[in-house]
C-alpha positions, 0 to 999 in steps of 0.5 A: 489630428486631435480635436482640442477643446476651446477652453480645456485643450487637452485636459480630459473631462473628468478633471475639468471641474477641479481645474475650474476650482483651482482657477477660482482659488487663484482668482481669490488671491488676485482679489488682494491685488485688484480689489479696492477693499484691500488697498492697504496692501499696496498703499500705506499712509504714514502720519508725519509732522511738517518737519519730518515731511520737509526732511523727507523731501530733501532725503536722498535714500528710500522710504524704508531707510528714512523711517529707520533713520527717524525713529519710525521702526514700527511704521517701517516694519509694518510697511515691509510686512505688507509689501512682503505679503503682497509680493508673495501673493503676486508671485504666487498668482503668476506661478499658479496661472502658468502651472494650470495653463501648462496642465491644459497643454498636457505639459505636466512636468512643467506644471509640477515645476511651477507648482513648487514655488507657490505651494512649497516655498511661498507657503513656508514663508507665509507659515513662518510670517504667521507663526514666528514672532521674530521672523520679520525682524530676521527677514529685515536684518538679513536683507540689510546685510546681504553680503555678510559672510554669515548670511544663512537666513532663508525665509523659505526654509523651515526645520522639518520637525518644527514645520510638522509640529506647527501644522499639527498643533496650530488650531487654525492650521489643524482645522484646515487640514494642517496635518495633511499638508505636511504629508501632502507637501513637505514630507520627504519620506513620501515619494508622492509628496509635492516636494518630491513630485516637483523634484522629479519634474525639475531633475532628470534623476532623483532618489524616488525614480519613476517607472522603469525606463522613465527618467523622471517624466522624460519618457512619459506615456499617455498613461503616465500623463493621466496618472500625473493629471490624476495626482494634480486634480486630487491633491492640488485643489486641496493644497491650494485651498489650504494655501489661499486660506493661509494667505487670508489669515496672514492678510487679515491679521496684518491689515487694520482691524475693522468690522468690514475686514472681519466680515470679509474674512469670515465670508471668504473662509465660509464660502471656501469651506462650503465649496471644498466640502461640496467638491471633495464630498463628490470626489 
């Protein structure tokens, strides 16, 4: 019978430091949900006069439609944007926590499946929210017409060429391995990109197959599992580093500017850069 580590379960010792770093990055995301310094994300204050307040008390719909009905589109859009950001952060925390826990339990196919939602789909949403000036407008309009026949807008999809261009040319992205992120995450021509690795975890048979007689993780040997762990702890910390930094950028450019938020942003970025530099310098 295998003796399991109380904390790391099945995870071999050589991956434990990187695993802790990944958990630390999740904790950084959680701060946006739990720390009072970021109270603007879940709680927004909207100034309205007494007449508007009286109208709202007698209003039958939700706050979003009320704002639109009373010529408060700017306030409406800001409210939707912050709620979208907070929802994506919350969703990402759930999936990343479960993915890392699955890795400890030696359930690497489950881990890969769970990494896909935050580090592929949610990442695209945040990239688009930050780089596309009309993204929020399209998002709001589409949500208002969910049953429309031409409902083709998908916030988690982006043209591959445009995505590659944005990640390479945006100054902030390129400083934080943006070009590498396209190769590591989104490039479907590379068998080991995260989108292809997660496809293999989700589907029994894909174009990029595994070794002979191994139908996409189904018949993984002990050595296959080590190879999968090796991939996770070489690639995922770097991808998470970019993703958490992207979330920082989106949050701090969306909340009210102040000296305090500027200091918070700079400290978070600086601390994370130092951590990742030390980590990959020793890899």
